[in-house]
N, C-alpha and C positions, 0 to 999 in steps of 0.2 A: 504493499499499500504505500509505504513512504517513498519507494523508487518511483512509483507512478506519479505521486505528487511532486517529486523533484523534478521529473522529466517535464511535468506541466509548468513548474516554476522557471526552469531554464528556457522553455519556449516562450513564456511570457516576458522574460528578461530580453531575449532576442528581439521579440516584437517591440518592446519599449525602446531598444537601441535604434532599430530601424526607424521607428516613428519619430524620435527625437532628431535623427539625421535629416529626414525629410523636412521636418518642421524648421530646423536651422537653415537648410537650404532656401526654404520658401520664404522665411522672414528676411534673409539677406537680399534675395532678389527684390522682395517687396520694398524694403527700406531704400535699397539703392534706386529703384525706380522712382519712389516718391521724392527722394532728395534731388534727383535729376530734374523732375518736372517743377518741383518747388523752386528750383534755382533758376528757372526759365520762366519769368512772369508773363512773357509774350506768347508762350505755347497755348495757354488756355484761351486767350483772346483770339489768336489766329485760328485755333481748331473750332471756335464757337461760331465762326463765320461761314464754316463749311456746312454742307448738308448734314443733318442729323443722322447719326448711325441707327441701324434698325436691329442689330443683334448684339448680345453682350454674353460673354464667357467669364465665369468668375470661380477660381479655385479658392477653397477655404481651408483654413486650420482652425481648430478650436479645442474647446474642453466641454465634455458632456457629463451631466450630474443627474442623479436620481435614477429610478428604475428598481422596482422590487417585485418578487413573487411571494405569496403567502401560501404555504403548503396546506392543502386541504385536509390531509390525514393527521398532522401533528399540530397545525397553527403556527408553526414557526415561520419566520420570514428569511428570505434569501435575497440579498442585495446585489445589484450590478454595480461594481466598484466605479467611482468617478474617474474619468480617464480622458486622454487626448482623443480627438476626433478629427476627421477631414471631411470635406464635402466638395461638390461641384455643382454650379448653377448655370443653366442655359436659358437667357431670357430673350424674348421677342418683343420689340416695341409695339404698343397698342396706342389708344388715343390719350391725350392730355398727360403725358408722362407715365401712364400706367404701363405694365409689362405682364405678359404671360411668362410663366417660369416653370422649368423642369428642374427639380432639385434631387440630388442623391447625397446621403450622408452616411458615414460609416464609423463605428467605434468598435475596436478590439478591446475587451475588458475581461474581468474575472468575476465569477459569481461567488460571493461569500456569505457564510451564514451557518446556522444550526441545522445542517442536512448531512446525511452520509456521503453524498456525492461532492460536496463542497471542500475545497475550491474547485471551480471548473471554468476553463476558458470558454467564452462565447463571443461571437460578433453580432452586433445590432445594426441593422441597415434600414434606412428609409428611402423610399423613391416616391416623390409626391409631384403632382402637377397642380399648380395654382398660379399665383401672381403677386405683384407688388403694386402699391399705390402711393404716390407722394402725398405728403401732408402739406407742405409748402415748397413749391418749386422756385420761389424767388429768393430763398436763403442761400448762402454761400455753402454751407454744409447743409445737405438736403435729408431731412427726416422722411421716414417712409413706413408703412405697415405691410405685412405679408401674411399669406395663408396658403394652405394647400391640402389636398387630399391624396390618398394613395395607400401604400402597404408598408408594413414592417416586417422584416425577416429576421428571425433569430436562428443563428447558426452555431451550434456547439461543435467541439472536436468530434470528428466522424465516429470515434469509438464510443461516444457518449450518448449519441442518438441522432436522429434525423432533424432536418431544418423545419421550422414552423413559420408560416407566413399569416399575417392578421391585417385587417383594415385598420387605417390610422389617418389622423388629421394633425395639422400644425398650424400655429398662429405665432406671430411675432412682430418685432419692430426692429428698424435699423436706421444707420446714418450712412450717406454717401458723400464722401470728400472728393470731389473732381480735382485733378491735376492737369487735365487736358481734355479735349472732346472726345478722346479715344481711351483715356485711363482714369480710373478712379479707385479709391479705397473704400471698402464696404465693411462696416461693423454691425453685427447682428445678435440678437437674443432670439432664440427660437424655442418654442414649447411644442413637444409631441405627445399626443394621446392615442395609445393603441386600444382598441376595443378587444375584450377578451371574454368569451362566454364563461360563466361560472363552472367550475369542475372540470375546465379543459385540461387535457394532459399534454405536456410538453416534453420534448427531448426523448422520444420513445425509440427503441430498438428492439430487434427480435434475436433471441439466442436459443440455446438448447432447452433452456427453462420456460420459453414462451415470450410473450411481450412484456418489456420493462419499460416503464415511463419514470424518468427522474423527477418531473415535477407535475404535480396535479394542483392547478392554480385555483385559488379561493379569491373571488373578486370579480370586477368588470372592467378595469382599466389598468394600463402600464403607462407611467408618465415619466418622461425625461425632459430636461432643458440642456439646450446647446448654446455656448458663447462663441462666436466665430468672428474671424477677421479675414478678409479676402481682397485679392487684386482683381479688378474687374477691367477687361479689354473689350471695347465696343467696336464694331465694324459694320 
């Protein structure tokens, strides 16, 4: 048992190191681009005279919090650790500054708590279709609200069970800091609510003894929060 847990811990440490390396590269590129645009005050004015872009691509890094399961048989709670996350948004311009948006977000974390199977690695992914709407387009730093509908996928280690997909919704707010007509910084806070039927079984697998389910969920929602920073390229 200890060997399996240690192997899981080593895998998680490798994931953490890779995630930290990606985040460092992303932040370096983001800051370098921001300083470059900020150092050229004519770039924004020149770009603003061009035709408005119609598409936007924004990679994000962030920190995701929350998320827990309450076990139906024992009443104990199993929590998804707060951990780093990343995401990608593709936006299409609509009317009056609004955008249609396709958003993907992913978190690799560890489930901890009073259960025989914990700790256990799990990936939590969101794929949502929605949009953004500005609150005041005249401000230099532009606040906006966002929302979406889609699915949540829970993916444990293959040996621990199968993936589970559920319907979910998101709501949030953000700030857009433009540096030119084609580049801006996006800061966001997103909340995700996943609908789960009471007594739902999660992370099930079959072996010689039959069907084994790691989690039998008590409740109706799984809630998480994401704090995100992204570099948006419009074209």
